BAKOLNU-93129 format. One record per residue: residue in three letters; y, z, x of N, C-alpha, C in turn. Coordinates in steps of 0.02 Angstrom, whole numbers, plus 32768, in hexadecimal, padded with zeros to 4 digits. Each point is the difference from the previous one (the first is absolute). Layout:
{fido = ala | n_north = Y | n_up = Z | n_east = X | ca_north = Y | ca_up = Z | ca_east = X | c_north = Y | c_up = Z | c_east = X}
...
// end
This chain:
{fido = unk | n_north = 7FC4 | n_up = 8000 | n_east = 8029 | ca_north = 803C | ca_up = 8000 | ca_east = 7FD7 | c_north = 803F | c_up = 8000 | c_east = 802B}
{fido = unk | n_north = 7FFD | n_up = 8025 | n_east = 8039 | ca_north = 8039 | ca_up = 8003 | ca_east = 802C | c_north = 800D | c_up = 7FBC | c_east = 8022}
{fido = unk | n_north = 7FC9 | n_up = 7FDD | n_east = 8012 | ca_north = 8006 | ca_up = 7FBE | ca_east = 801D | c_north = 8020 | c_up = 7FCE | c_east = 7FD0}
{fido = unk | n_north = 7FEF | n_up = 8006 | n_east = 7FC0 | ca_north = 801B | ca_up = 7FD3 | ca_east = 7FCD | c_north = 804C | c_up = 8008 | c_east = 7FFC}
{fido = unk | n_north = 801A | n_up = 803E | n_east = 8001 | ca_north = 8048 | ca_up = 800C | ca_east = 7FFD | c_north = 8023 | c_up = 7FE6 | c_east = 803E}
{fido = unk | n_north = 7FE0 | n_up = 8009 | n_east = 803A | ca_north = 801D | ca_up = 7FE7 | ca_east = 803F | c_north = 8004 | c_up = 7FB4 | c_east = 8000}
{fido = unk | n_north = 7FCA | n_up = 7FE0 | n_east = 7FEB | ca_north = 7FFF | ca_up = 7FB6 | ca_east = 7FFD | c_north = 8034 | c_up = 7FE8 | c_east = 7FCE}
{fido = unk | n_north = 8007 | n_up = 8022 | n_east = 7FC7 | ca_north = 8031 | ca_up = 7FED | ca_east = 7FCE | c_north = 8047 | c_up = 8006 | c_east = 801B}
{fido = unk | n_north = 8010 | n_up = 8035 | n_east = 8024 | ca_north = 8042 | ca_up = 800A | ca_east = 801E | c_north = 800F | c_up = 7FCA | c_east = 8034}
{fido = unk | n_north = 7FCE | n_up = 7FF0 | n_east = 802A | ca_north = 800A | ca_up = 7FCD | ca_east = 8033 | c_north = 800D | c_up = 7FBC | c_east = 7FE0}
{fido = unk | n_north = 7FD9 | n_up = 7FEE | n_east = 7FCE | ca_north = 8009 | ca_up = 7FC0 | ca_east = 7FDE | c_north = 8043 | c_up = 7FFD | c_east = 7FDC}
{fido = unk | n_north = 8015 | n_up = 8037 | n_east = 7FE0 | ca_north = 8042 | ca_up = 8001 | ca_east = 7FDF | c_north = 8038 | c_up = 7FFB | c_east = 8034}
{fido = unk | n_north = 7FF7 | n_up = 801F | n_east = 803A | ca_north = 8032 | ca_up = 7FFB | ca_east = 8035 | c_north = 8006 | c_up = 7FB9 | c_east = 801A}
{fido = unk | n_north = 7FC7 | n_up = 7FE0 | n_east = 800B | ca_north = 8000 | ca_up = 7FBA | ca_east = 8018 | c_north = 8021 | c_up = 7FD3 | c_east = 7FCB}
{fido = unk | n_north = 7FEF | n_up = 800A | n_east = 7FC1 | ca_north = 801E | ca_up = 7FD8 | ca_east = 7FCA | c_north = 804B | c_up = 800C | c_east = 7FFD}
{fido = unk | n_north = 8015 | n_up = 803F | n_east = 8007 | ca_north = 8048 | ca_up = 800F | ca_east = 7FFF | c_north = 8026 | c_up = 7FDF | c_east = 8038}
{fido = unk | n_north = 7FE4 | n_up = 8003 | n_east = 803D | ca_north = 8020 | ca_up = 7FDF | ca_east = 8039 | c_north = 8003 | c_up = 7FB5 | c_east = 7FF5}
{fido = unk | n_north = 7FCA | n_up = 7FE2 | n_east = 7FE8 | ca_north = 7FFF | ca_up = 7FB8 | ca_east = 7FF2 | c_north = 8036 | c_up = 7FED | c_east = 7FCD}
{fido = unk | n_north = 8005 | n_up = 8027 | n_east = 7FC9 | ca_north = 8033 | ca_up = 7FF1 | ca_east = 7FCD | c_north = 8046 | c_up = 8008 | c_east = 801B}
{fido = unk | n_north = 800B | n_up = 8034 | n_east = 8029 | ca_north = 8042 | ca_up = 800A | ca_east = 801E | c_north = 8013 | c_up = 7FC5 | c_east = 802D}
{fido = unk | n_north = 7FD2 | n_up = 7FEB | n_east = 802B | ca_north = 800E | ca_up = 7FC8 | ca_east = 802D | c_north = 8009 | c_up = 7FBF | c_east = 7FD8}
{fido = unk | n_north = 7FDA | n_up = 7FF7 | n_east = 7FCC | ca_north = 8007 | ca_up = 7FC4 | ca_east = 7FD6 | c_north = 8044 | c_up = 7FFF | c_east = 7FDE}
{fido = unk | n_north = 8017 | n_up = 803A | n_east = 7FE7 | ca_north = 8042 | ca_up = 8004 | ca_east = 7FE0 | c_north = 8037 | c_up = 7FF2 | c_east = 8032}
{fido = unk | n_north = 7FF8 | n_up = 8018 | n_east = 803E | ca_north = 8032 | ca_up = 7FF2 | ca_east = 8034 | c_north = 8002 | c_up = 7FB6 | c_east = 8010}
{fido = unk | n_north = 7FC5 | n_up = 7FE0 | n_east = 8003 | ca_north = 7FFE | ca_up = 7FB7 | ca_east = 800C | c_north = 8023 | c_up = 7FDA | c_east = 7FC8}
{fido = unk | n_north = 7FF2 | n_up = 8011 | n_east = 7FC2 | ca_north = 801F | ca_up = 7FDD | ca_east = 7FC7 | c_north = 804B | c_up = 800B | c_east = 8002}
{fido = unk | n_north = 8017 | n_up = 803D | n_east = 800E | ca_north = 8048 | ca_up = 800E | ca_east = 8005 | c_north = 8020 | c_up = 7FD6 | c_east = 8036}
{fido = unk | n_north = 7FDF | n_up = 7FFC | n_east = 803A | ca_north = 801B | ca_up = 7FD9 | ca_east = 8038 | c_north = 8006 | c_up = 7FB6 | c_east = 7FED}
{fido = unk | n_north = 7FCD | n_up = 7FE4 | n_east = 7FE1 | ca_north = 8001 | ca_up = 7FB9 | ca_east = 7FED | c_north = 8037 | c_up = 7FF5 | c_east = 7FCC}
{fido = unk | n_north = 8005 | n_up = 802D | n_east = 7FD0 | ca_north = 8030 | ca_up = 7FF7 | ca_east = 7FC9 | c_north = 8048 | c_up = 8006 | c_east = 8018}
{fido = unk | n_north = 800E | n_up = 8029 | n_east = 8032 | ca_north = 8045 | ca_up = 800B | ca_east = 8015 | c_north = 8013 | c_up = 7FD8 | c_east = 803E}
{fido = unk | n_north = 7FD2 | n_up = 7FDC | n_east = 801E | ca_north = 800F | ca_up = 7FD9 | ca_east = 803D | c_north = 802F | c_up = 7FC7 | c_east = 7FEF}
{fido = unk | n_north = 8033 | n_up = 7FFA | n_east = 8027 | ca_north = 8031 | ca_up = 7FCB | ca_east = 7FF7 | c_north = 7FFE | c_up = 7FD1 | c_east = 803D}
{fido = unk | n_north = 800C | n_up = 7FC1 | n_east = 7FF5 | ca_north = 8002 | ca_up = 7FD3 | ca_east = 803A | c_north = 803D | c_up = 8010 | c_east = 802C}
{fido = unk | n_north = 7FFB | n_up = 7FF4 | n_east = 8041 | ca_north = 8039 | ca_up = 8010 | ca_east = 802B | c_north = 803D | c_up = 7FD6 | c_east = 7FED}
{fido = unk | n_north = 803A | n_up = 8021 | n_east = 8001 | ca_north = 803D | ca_up = 7FDE | ca_east = 7FED | c_north = 801D | c_up = 7FD6 | c_east = 8039}
{fido = unk | n_north = 7FF3 | n_up = 8015 | n_east = 803C | ca_north = 801D | ca_up = 7FDC | ca_east = 803A | c_north = 7FCA | c_up = 7FE6 | c_east = 802D}
{fido = unk | n_north = 7FD5 | n_up = 7FD6 | n_east = 7FE6 | ca_north = 7FCA | ca_up = 7FE4 | ca_east = 8028 | c_north = 801A | c_up = 7FC5 | c_east = 8028}
{fido = unk | n_north = 8022 | n_up = 8010 | n_east = 8035 | ca_north = 801F | ca_up = 7FCB | ca_east = 8028 | c_north = 7FE4 | c_up = 7FFA | c_east = 8046}
{fido = unk | n_north = 7FD4 | n_up = 802E | n_east = 8013 | ca_north = 7FE2 | ca_up = 7FFE | ca_east = 8043 | c_north = 7FC4 | c_up = 7FD0 | c_east = 7FFE}
{fido = unk | n_north = 8000 | n_up = 7FD1 | n_east = 802E | ca_north = 7FCC | ca_up = 7FCD | ca_east = 8003 | c_north = 7FDF | c_up = 8002 | c_east = 8045}
{fido = unk | n_north = 7FC0 | n_up = 7FEF | n_east = 8001 | ca_north = 7FDB | ca_up = 7FFC | ca_east = 803F | c_north = 7FF8 | c_up = 7FB6 | c_east = 8012}
{fido = unk | n_north = 800E | n_up = 7FF0 | n_east = 803F | ca_north = 7FF9 | ca_up = 7FBB | ca_east = 8017 | c_north = 7FDB | c_up = 8000 | c_east = 8043}
{fido = unk | n_north = 7FEA | n_up = 7FC5 | n_east = 8012 | ca_north = 7FD7 | ca_up = 7FF9 | ca_east = 803C | c_north = 8013 | c_up = 7FC1 | c_east = 8026}
{fido = unk | n_north = 7FFD | n_up = 8005 | n_east = 8042 | ca_north = 800A | ca_up = 7FC7 | ca_east = 802C | c_north = 7FC5 | c_up = 7FFC | c_east = 8030}
{fido = unk | n_north = 7FE1 | n_up = 7FC5 | n_east = 8005 | ca_north = 7FC7 | ca_up = 7FF5 | ca_east = 802C | c_north = 8019 | c_up = 7FDC | c_east = 803F}
{fido = unk | n_north = 7FF1 | n_up = 801D | n_east = 803A | ca_north = 8013 | ca_up = 7FE3 | ca_east = 8040 | c_north = 7FC5 | c_up = 7FDD | c_east = 8020}
{fido = unk | n_north = 800E | n_up = 7FD5 | n_east = 8032 | ca_north = 7FCA | ca_up = 7FD9 | ca_east = 801E | c_north = 7FD7 | c_up = 8027 | c_east = 8031}
{fido = unk | n_north = 801A | n_up = 8037 | n_east = 801D | ca_north = 7FD9 | ca_up = 8028 | ca_east = 8030 | c_north = 800E | c_up = 804A | c_east = 7FF6}
{fido = unk | n_north = 7FD2 | n_up = 802A | n_east = 8017 | ca_north = 8008 | ca_up = 8049 | ca_east = 7FF7 | c_north = 803B | c_up = 801C | c_east = 8029}
{fido = unk | n_north = 8019 | n_up = 8039 | n_east = 7FEA | ca_north = 8037 | ca_up = 8022 | ca_east = 8022 | c_north = 7FE5 | c_up = 8033 | c_east = 8032}
{fido = unk | n_north = 8025 | n_up = 8008 | n_east = 8037 | ca_north = 7FF2 | ca_up = 8038 | ca_east = 802C | c_north = 8031 | c_up = 8039 | c_east = 7FED}
{fido = unk | n_north = 7FFE | n_up = 8037 | n_east = 8024 | ca_north = 8028 | ca_up = 803A | ca_east = 7FEB | c_north = 804C | c_up = 7FF2 | c_east = 8005}
{fido = unk | n_north = 8016 | n_up = 7FDA | n_east = 8033 | ca_north = 8047 | ca_up = 7FF1 | ca_east = 8006 | c_north = 8018 | c_up = 7FD1 | c_east = 7FC9}
{fido = unk | n_north = 7FDA | n_up = 7FCD | n_east = 7FF2 | ca_north = 8015 | ca_up = 7FD1 | ca_east = 7FCC | c_north = 7FFB | c_up = 8020 | c_east = 7FBB}
{fido = unk | n_north = 7FD4 | n_up = 8031 | n_east = 7FF7 | ca_north = 7FFC | ca_up = 8024 | ca_east = 7FC1 | c_north = 8041 | c_up = 8026 | c_east = 7FF4}
{fido = unk | n_north = 8018 | n_up = 8023 | n_east = 8033 | ca_north = 803F | ca_up = 8025 | ca_east = 7FFA | c_north = 803A | c_up = 7FD0 | c_east = 7FF5}
{fido = unk | n_north = 7FFF | n_up = 7FC8 | n_east = 8024 | ca_north = 8035 | ca_up = 7FCE | ca_east = 7FFA | c_north = 8004 | c_up = 7FE2 | c_east = 7FB9}
{fido = unk | n_north = 7FC6 | n_up = 7FEC | n_east = 7FE5 | ca_north = 8000 | ca_up = 7FE1 | ca_east = 7FBE | c_north = 8013 | c_up = 8034 | c_east = 7FCA}
{fido = unk | n_north = 7FEB | n_up = 803F | n_east = 800A | ca_north = 8011 | ca_up = 8035 | ca_east = 7FD1 | c_north = 804C | c_up = 800C | c_east = 8000}
{fido = unk | n_north = 801D | n_up = 8004 | n_east = 803B | ca_north = 8049 | ca_up = 800A | ca_east = 8005 | c_north = 8027 | c_up = 7FC5 | c_east = 7FE2}
{fido = unk | n_north = 7FE8 | n_up = 7FC4 | n_east = 800C | ca_north = 8022 | ca_up = 7FC6 | ca_east = 7FE4 | c_north = 7FFC | c_up = 7FFF | c_east = 7FB4}
{fido = unk | n_north = 7FC6 | n_up = 8013 | n_east = 7FE5 | ca_north = 7FFA | ca_up = 8003 | ca_east = 7FB7 | c_north = 802C | c_up = 8037 | c_east = 7FE2}
{fido = unk | n_north = 8004 | n_up = 8039 | n_east = 8022 | ca_north = 802B | ca_up = 8036 | ca_east = 7FE7 | c_north = 804A | c_up = 7FED | c_east = 8001}
{fido = unk | n_north = 8012 | n_up = 7FD3 | n_east = 802C | ca_north = 8047 | ca_up = 7FEC | ca_east = 8003 | c_north = 8013 | c_up = 7FCF | c_east = 7FC8}
{fido = unk | n_north = 7FD0 | n_up = 7FE6 | n_east = 7FDC | ca_north = 800E | ca_up = 7FD2 | ca_east = 7FC9 | c_north = 8011 | c_up = 8028 | c_east = 7FC2}
{fido = unk | n_north = 8036 | n_up = 7FEF | n_east = 7FE0 | ca_north = 8016 | ca_up = 8025 | ca_east = 7FC5 | c_north = 7FCD | c_up = 7FF8 | c_east = 7FC7}
{fido = unk | n_north = 7FED | n_up = 8038 | n_east = 7FE2 | ca_north = 7FD2 | ca_up = 8001 | ca_east = 7FC8 | c_north = 7FB9 | c_up = 8015 | c_east = 8013}
{fido = unk | n_north = 7FEF | n_up = 7FFD | n_east = 8041 | ca_north = 7FBD | ca_up = 8014 | ca_east = 8016 | c_north = 7FFF | c_up = 804C | c_east = 8003}
{fido = unk | n_north = 7FCD | n_up = 801E | n_east = 7FE3 | ca_north = 7FF9 | ca_up = 8048 | ca_east = 7FFE | c_north = 7FE0 | c_up = 8019 | c_east = 8041}
{fido = unk | n_north = 7FF9 | n_up = 8041 | n_east = 8006 | ca_north = 7FEA | ca_up = 801F | ca_east = 803F | c_north = 7FB6 | c_up = 7FF1 | c_east = 8010}
{fido = unk | n_north = 7FD8 | n_up = 7FF1 | n_east = 7FCE | ca_north = 7FB8 | ca_up = 7FF6 | ca_east = 800C | c_north = 7FF3 | c_up = 7FB8 | c_east = 8016}
{fido = unk | n_north = 7FEC | n_up = 7FF8 | n_east = 803F | ca_north = 7FEB | ca_up = 7FBF | ca_east = 801B | c_north = 7FBD | c_up = 800C | c_east = 8022}
{fido = unk | n_north = 7FCE | n_up = 7FD9 | n_east = 7FEC | ca_north = 7FBC | ca_up = 8008 | ca_east = 801A | c_north = 7FEE | c_up = 7FC2 | c_east = 8029}
{fido = unk | n_north = 7FEF | n_up = 800A | n_east = 803F | ca_north = 7FED | ca_up = 7FC9 | ca_east = 802C | c_north = 7FB8 | c_up = 800B | c_east = 8015}
{fido = unk | n_north = 7FD5 | n_up = 7FD2 | n_east = 7FED | ca_north = 7FB9 | ca_up = 8002 | ca_east = 8013 | c_north = 7FEC | c_up = 7FBB | c_east = 801B}
{fido = unk | n_north = 7FE6 | n_up = 8001 | n_east = 803C | ca_north = 7FEC | ca_up = 7FC2 | ca_east = 8023 | c_north = 8037 | c_up = 7FCB | c_east = 7FFB}
{fido = unk | n_north = 7FF6 | n_up = 7FCD | n_east = 7FD7 | ca_north = 8032 | ca_up = 7FCB | ca_east = 7FFA | c_north = 8020 | c_up = 7FFD | c_east = 7FBB}
{fido = unk | n_north = 7FFD | n_up = 8037 | n_east = 7FDA | ca_north = 801B | ca_up = 8003 | ca_east = 7FBC | c_north = 8034 | c_up = 8037 | c_east = 7FFC}
{fido = unk | n_north = 8038 | n_up = 7FF0 | n_east = 7FE1 | ca_north = 8035 | ca_up = 8031 | ca_east = 7FF5 | c_north = 8009 | c_up = 8007 | c_east = 7FB5}
{fido = unk | n_north = 7FFB | n_up = 803E | n_east = 7FE7 | ca_north = 800B | ca_up = 800F | ca_east = 7FBA | c_north = 803D | c_up = 802D | c_east = 7FFC}
{fido = unk | n_north = 802F | n_up = 7FF1 | n_east = 7FD4 | ca_north = 803D | ca_up = 8027 | ca_east = 7FFB | c_north = 8014 | c_up = 8007 | c_east = 7FB7}
{fido = unk | n_north = 8028 | n_up = 8033 | n_east = 7FF3 | ca_north = 8019 | ca_up = 800D | ca_east = 7FBD | c_north = 804A | c_up = 7FF0 | c_east = 8000}
{fido = unk | n_north = 8017 | n_up = 7FE0 | n_east = 7FCA | ca_north = 8046 | ca_up = 7FEF | ca_east = 7FFB | c_north = 8018 | c_up = 8006 | c_east = 7FB8}
{fido = unk | n_north = 8040 | n_up = 8009 | n_east = 7FF8 | ca_north = 801F | ca_up = 8004 | ca_east = 7FBF | c_north = 800F | c_up = 7FBA | c_east = 7FE8}
{fido = unk | n_north = 7FE0 | n_up = 7FEA | n_east = 7FCA | ca_north = 8008 | ca_up = 7FBA | ca_east = 7FEB | c_north = 8043 | c_up = 7FF2 | c_east = 7FDF}
{fido = unk | n_north = 802A | n_up = 8033 | n_east = 7FF6 | ca_north = 8045 | ca_up = 7FF4 | ca_east = 7FE8 | c_north = 802C | c_up = 7FEA | c_east = 803A}
{fido = unk | n_north = 7FEE | n_up = 8015 | n_east = 803D | ca_north = 8029 | ca_up = 7FF1 | ca_east = 803A | c_north = 7FE8 | c_up = 7FC1 | c_east = 8024}
{fido = unk | n_north = 7FBE | n_up = 7FFD | n_east = 800B | ca_north = 7FE4 | ca_up = 7FC7 | ca_east = 8025 | c_north = 7FB9 | c_up = 7FF2 | c_east = 7FE7}
{fido = unk | n_north = 7FF1 | n_up = 7FC0 | n_east = 7FF7 | ca_north = 7FBB | ca_up = 7FEF | ca_east = 7FEF | c_north = 7FDA | c_up = 7FF1 | c_east = 8041}
{fido = unk | n_north = 7FC0 | n_up = 7FF2 | n_east = 7FFA | ca_north = 7FD6 | ca_up = 7FF7 | ca_east = 803B | c_north = 8016 | c_up = 7FC3 | c_east = 8029}
{fido = unk | n_north = 8019 | n_up = 7FCD | n_east = 7FDE | ca_north = 8016 | ca_up = 7FC3 | ca_east = 8024 | c_north = 803D | c_up = 8010 | c_east = 802C}
{fido = unk | n_north = 8030 | n_up = 8027 | n_east = 7FE4 | ca_north = 803B | ca_up = 8012 | ca_east = 8027 | c_north = 7FEE | c_up = 802B | c_east = 803C}
{fido = unk | n_north = 7FD2 | n_up = 802F | n_east = 7FF7 | ca_north = 7FEB | ca_up = 802B | ca_east = 8037 | c_north = 7FDC | c_up = 7FD6 | c_east = 8034}
{fido = unk | n_north = 7FD4 | n_up = 7FD3 | n_east = 7FEB | ca_north = 7FDC | ca_up = 7FD4 | ca_east = 802E | c_north = 8031 | c_up = 7FD5 | c_east = 8028}
{fido = unk | n_north = 8030 | n_up = 7FE2 | n_east = 7FDD | ca_north = 8031 | ca_up = 7FD5 | ca_east = 8023 | c_north = 802A | c_up = 8028 | c_east = 8031}
{fido = unk | n_north = 8014 | n_up = 803C | n_east = 7FED | ca_north = 8028 | ca_up = 802A | ca_east = 802D | c_north = 7FD7 | c_up = 8015 | c_east = 803D}
{fido = unk | n_north = 7FC1 | n_up = 8010 | n_east = 7FF7 | ca_north = 7FD5 | ca_up = 8013 | ca_east = 8039 | c_north = 7FF5 | c_up = 7FC4 | c_east = 802E}
{fido = unk | n_north = 7FF5 | n_up = 7FC5 | n_east = 7FE4 | ca_north = 7FF6 | ca_up = 7FC5 | ca_east = 802A | c_north = 803F | c_up = 7FEE | c_east = 8027}
{fido = unk | n_north = 803B | n_up = 8010 | n_east = 7FE3 | ca_north = 803F | ca_up = 7FF3 | ca_east = 8024 | c_north = 8009 | c_up = 8031 | c_east = 803A}
{fido = unk | n_north = 7FE3 | n_up = 803C | n_east = 7FFB | ca_north = 8007 | ca_up = 8032 | ca_east = 8034 | c_north = 7FD2 | c_up = 7FF6 | c_east = 803B}
{fido = unk | n_north = 7FCD | n_up = 7FD7 | n_east = 7FF9 | ca_north = 7FD1 | ca_up = 7FF5 | ca_east = 8037 | c_north = 7FDC | c_up = 7FBE | c_east = 7FF9}
{fido = unk | n_north = 7FE0 | n_up = 7FEB | n_east = 8036 | ca_north = 7FDB | ca_up = 7FC2 | ca_east = 7FFF | c_north = 7FB7 | c_up = 8010 | c_east = 7FF1}
{fido = unk | n_north = 7FEE | n_up = 8001 | n_east = 7FC1 | ca_north = 7FBC | ca_up = 8013 | ca_east = 7FEB | c_north = 7FDE | c_up = 7FC5 | c_east = 7FDF}
{fido = unk | n_north = 7FBE | n_up = 7FFE | n_east = 8007 | ca_north = 7FD7 | ca_up = 7FD1 | ca_east = 7FD9 | c_north = 7FDE | c_up = 8029 | c_east = 7FCA}
{fido = unk | n_north = 801A | n_up = 7FFA | n_east = 7FC4 | ca_north = 7FE7 | ca_up = 8029 | ca_east = 7FC9 | c_north = 800B | c_up = 7FDC | c_east = 7FBF}
{fido = unk | n_north = 7FDD | n_up = 8018 | n_east = 7FCE | ca_north = 800A | ca_up = 7FE5 | ca_east = 7FBD | c_north = 8000 | c_up = 8039 | c_east = 7FCD}
{fido = unk | n_north = 8027 | n_up = 7FF8 | n_east = 7FCD | ca_north = 8006 | ca_up = 8031 | ca_east = 7FCB | c_north = 7FC3 | c_up = 7FFB | c_east = 7FD3}
{fido = unk | n_north = 7FE4 | n_up = 8039 | n_east = 7FEF | ca_north = 7FC6 | ca_up = 8001 | ca_east = 7FD3 | c_north = 8019 | c_up = 7FFD | c_east = 7FB8}
{fido = unk | n_north = 7FE7 | n_up = 7FCF | n_east = 7FDA | ca_north = 8013 | ca_up = 7FF8 | ca_east = 7FBA | c_north = 7FC0 | c_up = 8003 | c_east = 7FD7}
{fido = unk | n_north = 8000 | n_up = 802B | n_east = 7FCD | ca_north = 7FC4 | ca_up = 8006 | ca_east = 7FD7 | c_north = 7FF8 | c_up = 7FC3 | c_east = 7FD3}
{fido = unk | n_north = 7FC3 | n_up = 7FEF | n_east = 7FEE | ca_north = 7FF4 | ca_up = 7FC7 | ca_east = 7FD4 | c_north = 8020 | c_up = 800B | c_east = 7FBB}
{fido = unk | n_north = 8014 | n_up = 7FCA | n_east = 7FE1 | ca_north = 8023 | ca_up = 8004 | ca_east = 7FBF | c_north = 7FD5 | c_up = 8021 | c_east = 7FCA}
{fido = unk | n_north = 7FBF | n_up = 7FF6 | n_east = 8001 | ca_north = 7FD6 | ca_up = 801E | ca_east = 7FCC | c_north = 7FFF | c_up = 804C | c_east = 8005}
{fido = unk | n_north = 8005 | n_up = 801C | n_east = 803D | ca_north = 8004 | ca_up = 8049 | ca_east = 8007 | c_north = 8045 | c_up = 801A | c_east = 7FEF}
{fido = unk | n_north = 8033 | n_up = 7FDA | n_east = 8010 | ca_north = 8045 | ca_up = 8017 | ca_east = 7FF4 | c_north = 8010 | c_up = 8004 | c_east = 7FB6}
{fido = unk | n_north = 7FDF | n_up = 7FD9 | n_east = 7FD7 | ca_north = 8011 | ca_up = 7FFD | ca_east = 7FB9 | c_north = 7FD2 | c_up = 802A | c_east = 7FD4}
{fido = unk | n_north = 7FD6 | n_up = 802B | n_east = 801E | ca_north = 7FD4 | ca_up = 802A | ca_east = 7FD8 | c_north = 8029 | c_up = 8037 | c_east = 7FDE}
{fido = unk | n_north = 7FF7 | n_up = 8009 | n_east = 7FBE | ca_north = 8028 | ca_up = 8031 | ca_east = 7FDC | c_north = 7FEB | c_up = 8048 | c_east = 800B}
{fido = unk | n_north = 7FC4 | n_up = 800C | n_east = 8019 | ca_north = 7FE6 | ca_up = 8043 | ca_east = 8009 | c_north = 7FEE | c_up = 800A | c_east = 8049}
{fido = unk | n_north = 8000 | n_up = 803D | n_east = 8016 | ca_north = 7FEC | ca_up = 8010 | ca_east = 8044 | c_north = 7FBA | c_up = 7FE2 | c_east = 800C}
{fido = unk | n_north = 7FF6 | n_up = 7FDD | n_east = 8038 | ca_north = 7FBF | ca_up = 7FE1 | ca_east = 800B | c_north = 7FC8 | c_up = 8032 | c_east = 800A}
{fido = unk | n_north = 8010 | n_up = 803F | n_east = 800C | ca_north = 7FCD | ca_up = 8033 | ca_east = 8009 | c_north = 7FE3 | c_up = 8014 | c_east = 7FBD}
{fido = unk | n_north = 802A | n_up = 8003 | n_east = 7FCD | ca_north = 7FE9 | ca_up = 8016 | ca_east = 7FBE | c_north = 7FEF | c_up = 7FC4 | c_east = 7FD5}
{fido = unk | n_north = 7FC1 | n_up = 7FFA | n_east = 7FED | ca_north = 7FEA | ca_up = 7FC8 | ca_east = 7FD8 | c_north = 8010 | c_up = 800C | c_east = 7FB7}
{fido = unk | n_north = 8016 | n_up = 7FCC | n_east = 7FDD | ca_north = 8013 | ca_up = 8007 | ca_east = 7FB9 | c_north = 7FC6 | c_up = 8012 | c_east = 7FD3}
{fido = unk | n_north = 7FC4 | n_up = 7FEE | n_east = 8013 | ca_north = 7FC7 | ca_up = 8010 | ca_east = 7FD6 | c_north = 7FDE | c_up = 8041 | c_east = 8015}
{fido = unk | n_north = 801E | n_up = 8026 | n_east = 802F | ca_north = 7FE4 | ca_up = 803E | ca_east = 8018 | c_north = 8010 | c_up = 803B | c_east = 7FD2}
{fido = unk | n_north = 7FDA | n_up = 8035 | n_east = 8006 | ca_north = 8009 | ca_up = 803B | ca_east = 7FD6 | c_north = 8043 | c_up = 8022 | c_east = 800D}
{fido = unk | n_north = 8014 | n_up = 8006 | n_east = 803F | ca_north = 803E | ca_up = 8023 | ca_east = 8010 | c_north = 803D | c_up = 7FDC | c_east = 7FE2}
{fido = unk | n_north = 8000 | n_up = 7FBE | n_east = 8004 | ca_north = 8038 | ca_up = 7FDB | ca_east = 7FE3 | c_north = 8001 | c_up = 8008 | c_east = 7FB4}
{fido = unk | n_north = 7FC7 | n_up = 7FF9 | n_east = 7FE0 | ca_north = 7FFD | ca_up = 8005 | ca_east = 7FB7 | c_north = 8012 | c_up = 8047 | c_east = 7FE8}
{fido = unk | n_north = 7FE8 | n_up = 8033 | n_east = 8024 | ca_north = 8011 | ca_up = 8045 | ca_east = 7FEE | c_north = 804A | c_up = 800D | c_east = 8008}
{fido = unk | n_north = 801D | n_up = 7FEB | n_east = 8038 | ca_north = 8048 | ca_up = 800A | ca_east = 800B | c_north = 8029 | c_up = 7FDC | c_east = 7FCC}
{fido = unk | n_north = 7FED | n_up = 7FC3 | n_east = 7FF0 | ca_north = 8025 | ca_up = 7FD9 | ca_east = 7FCD | c_north = 7FFA | c_up = 8022 | c_east = 7FBC}
{fido = unk | n_north = 7FC5 | n_up = 801A | n_east = 7FEF | ca_north = 7FF6 | ca_up = 8023 | ca_east = 7FC1 | c_north = 802D | c_up = 803E | c_east = 7FFC}
{fido = unk | n_north = 8002 | n_up = 8027 | n_east = 8034 | ca_north = 802A | ca_up = 803D | ca_east = 8001 | c_north = 8049 | c_up = 7FED | c_east = 7FFA}
{fido = unk | n_north = 8016 | n_up = 7FCD | n_east = 8025 | ca_north = 8046 | ca_up = 7FEA | ca_east = 7FFC | c_north = 8011 | c_up = 7FE8 | c_east = 7FBA}
{fido = unk | n_north = 7FD2 | n_up = 7FDB | n_east = 7FE0 | ca_north = 800D | ca_up = 7FE8 | ca_east = 7FBC | c_north = 8003 | c_up = 8038 | c_east = 7FCD}
{fido = unk | n_north = 7FD8 | n_up = 8034 | n_east = 800A | ca_north = 7FFF | ca_up = 8038 | ca_east = 7FD1 | c_north = 8042 | c_up = 8027 | c_east = 8004}
{fido = unk | n_north = 8019 | n_up = 800B | n_east = 803C | ca_north = 803B | ca_up = 802B | ca_east = 8009 | c_north = 8042 | c_up = 7FD9 | c_east = 8002}
{fido = unk | n_north = 7FFE | n_up = 7FBF | n_east = 7FFC | ca_north = 803F | ca_up = 7FD8 | ca_east = 8001 | c_north = 800A | c_up = 7FDD | c_east = 7FBF}
// end
């Protein structure tokens, strides 16, 4: 009889925690708002050969000197990824400014048009459970 009460308390506790976490999830989905100032963009430039430590510092400093480029610049082998404010400069302007600052053989990475025009995040599939559940919660509370 004592084991039955203990098992019942444990199951009720687990159910209570599950319901609490589920309610927090629903509240989060219902109150989440899209960012108002989504102006930071990630861009990439592919170079013809890998960077050494000196050229990594040089390319980073040159990118930081371009107006609109944010502090985060990632240089790996022959690829440079940087963040920029698309209200100030787009990737073409940053690429052109960088090419004017040095004699580089590089090309700007441009995503294919079919990926650029997708209405939903490519990670979340429209026929998946998470997308349908989030859409259902948004529709109920909006």
